[in-house]
Structure formats: C-alpha cells, structure tokens
N, C-alpha and C positions, 0 to 999 in steps of 0.2 A: 669872492664875496666874503666880507668880514662877518664872522659869527662870534658872539660872546655869550656864553651860557653859564649863568650863575646857578649855584646849588648850595645846600647846607642850611637853609633857613627853616627853623622849626619854632615850636613853643617851648620856652624855657622859663624857669623861675628866676626871680630877681636874685642877683648875686652869682648866677650861673655863667657858664662859658659856652662859646660856640665858635666854630670856624666856617667861614664862607669860602667858597671856591668859585673861580671864574675861568672856564676853559675857553681859550681863544684860538681861532683859526682864520686863515685868509689874510693874515697880516704878518709883517716881520716883527714878531712879538718883542724880541730883545731890543728893537730900536724904538719902541713906543713907551713913553711914560704912561702910567695907568692910574686910574682913579676909582675910588668908591664914593658913591653918592647915595643918599637915602631920602625917602619921602614918607613922612608920616601922613596918616589919613587926614585929608582936609588941609594939608599944608603944602608949601612949595618944596622944591628940591633943596637939599642941604648937603654941602660938601662934607665929606668925612675924612678922606685921606688920599694922598698922592705918593707914588713911588716912581723913581726915574727908571730908565730902561735897564740899567745894570743892577738895580736893587739897592744901591748903596746910599741913596738919599731918600729920606721919607719925610712926610709932612702930615700933620694932624690938626683937625679942628680942636679947639680948646675943650670942647665938651667930651671928647673921647681920649684926649692925651693921657697917657699913663695906663689906660685900660685896653685900648685896641692896638694891634700891631699889623701893619700891612707888610706883605712879602710877596715874592714871586719866584717861580722856578722856570727859568727860560728854557731849560731842556724839555720841560713838559708843556710849555706855552700856557702856564696857569698862574693866575693871580690869587692871592689869599687875603683874608681878613680874619685874624684871630681876635675874638672879642671876649674879654674877661670882665668880671664884676658888672654884669649887665644890669641895667636899670629899666624900669617900665618906660621911661622916656626914650629909650633906644628902640622901642617898637616902631617899625617902619618897613617899607619895601626897600631893599638894598640893591643898588644897580652898579654894575661894573661898567666903566666908561674908558674908552680909548680916545682921549681928546683929539679933535673937538667934537666930533659928531657920531661916534660909533658906540652903541649902547647894547647891553643885554636886555633880557626881558624882565629881570628882577627876581628876587627871592624874598619871601615874607619872613621877617623876624618878629616874633611876639614875645614880650617879656612880661610875665605875670607878677603882680605884687604879692 
C-alpha cells in the first residue's frame, strides 16, 4: 500500500522560507519520478515541480522558478521542497504526488503579507 505523508506546512511571513517533506512508503521510491502540486482555496490543482527518480533532473513552474528547489533523498524515501522568498500567492495546500495517481493528504502553507 502506497503512502505519501507530507509535513512542514506552517504560517510564514512574506519573504520567508519553508521546507516541505514527503515521506514515501510502499513503492520503489528511487524508481519513481515525483511531483509537488498545490491548490489554493477555491482554485484547481497547480503543478509546482517535478524531479526524476535519481534526482538529477528537475522542472519548475514559472511562478516558482528561482525561488523553490525540489530534491529527494532516496536512502530516506523522502521528497523535499525548499521554498524561499515566499509570497502571499504561494498560499495553498501542497500535495506530494507519485504520478499518475498516488497522492498524499497535503500540507497547508500560508504566507501572510
């Protein structure tokens, strides 16, 4: 049974930093590309970032490029999202996703202005 458990979401001030984690189990983690997706209140899901299984290739939405960094530790079966220079528009529930259909429960990030 695949489990993805996100953590690290809190309330931060604009300009602050935060690191999200996603602990994975029940899958061959190092073989899976992984994704962060977010959903602001009242809006649809928005893609944030992808990383390949080895961690060497990363991809970012334009809205977060240069501010967010996705990474993974395959020895710990954990995915990360380092978020810097946070903006109020980054406020959302952040989900860890092992494409196509495996999702965590989400963690709330709130950025105050």
